[in-house]
N, C-alpha and C positions, 0 to 999 in steps of 0.2 A: 437328602440321601446321598447326593454327590459328595458333600463334605465328609460324611461318614465313611464312604469308600476311600476318600483321599487319606483319612487318618489310618485306615486299615492297610494301606499300601506301604511297602518299604522297597529297598533296592533289589530285592529278589522277587517282587510281585506282591500279590495280596497275601497277607499272613493271618492265619488263625490266631496266632499269638497276639498280634496287634488287636484283633477283634476281641479277644478275651480280655485284654487290659482295658479296652474302651468300655466294654460292658461292665466290668468290675468298677470302673471309675463312676459310671452313671449310677449303678446300684448303690455304691458307697455314698455318693452325694445325696441320693434320696434317703438313705438310712441316716445320714447326719442331719437331715432336715427334721427328723422326728423329734429329737430332744430340743432343737431350736424352737419348733412350733409349740411343743408342750410347755416349755418354760415360759415362752412369751405369753401364751394363753393364761397360764397360771398367774403370772405377774400382773397381767392386765385385769383379770377378773377378781383375784383374791388379794391383790396388792401385797403379796408375800410369796415366798417360794418355800413350800413345805415338802417338796419332792426330795427323795434321798439322792444327794448329789454324788455320793460314792458309787451308787449304782449307775448313775449317768456317766461318770468317769470311766467305769468299767465297760459300758456300752460303747463309748467313743473310742476307747483303747482297742476294743475288738474290731471295730470298723477300720481303724488305722492299721491294724495287723492284716486285715484283708487287703488293703492297698499295698502293704509291704510284701505280702506273699505273691500277689499278682505281678508286681514289678520284679521281684526276685526270679520268678519262673521265666519271665520274658528275657531278662538279662542272662540268666544261666543257659537258656536254650539257644541264644544267639551268640554264645561264646565262640563256637566253631563254625558259624555261618559265614560263607564267602559271598561277597557282593556279586551281583549279576553283571557280567560283561557280555555285551552282545557279540555274536560271531562276526569276525572280520571278513568282509567280502570285497575289499578294495585291492588295488594294485599299487606297488610302490612307484614313486615319482622318479625322475632321472637322478636326483641327488640322494634318493633313498630315505629322506627324512619325512616327507609328507606322503599322504595317501590320496590317490585319486580314486574316487568311487567309480564303480563299473557303470553306473547310470550316466555319469558325466562323460565317459568314454563313448558310450553309445550315442550321445547327443552331438558329438563333434563331427 
């Protein structure tokens, strides 16, 4: 579960778009296992493949379109997203280039 949340996180926090893409990928992989299993079972037990392979190709193409649509919606929605920058609570150093955190000042 922790790995699942790690994949759903981006630099602006947890994202529903990331979760959507993860779920689509999982469902798509399960959908792609169906023709693999059916062709394997048919080849093992019947020693030939009598299934309509054009139908199988259309099925696989529709699942790949599902992957493409999910990826496109994520990329399109993140086009104008700005990365999260935490608020700055430090004080400038003497030379102005580095920042001294306020907690470090309190400890001195």
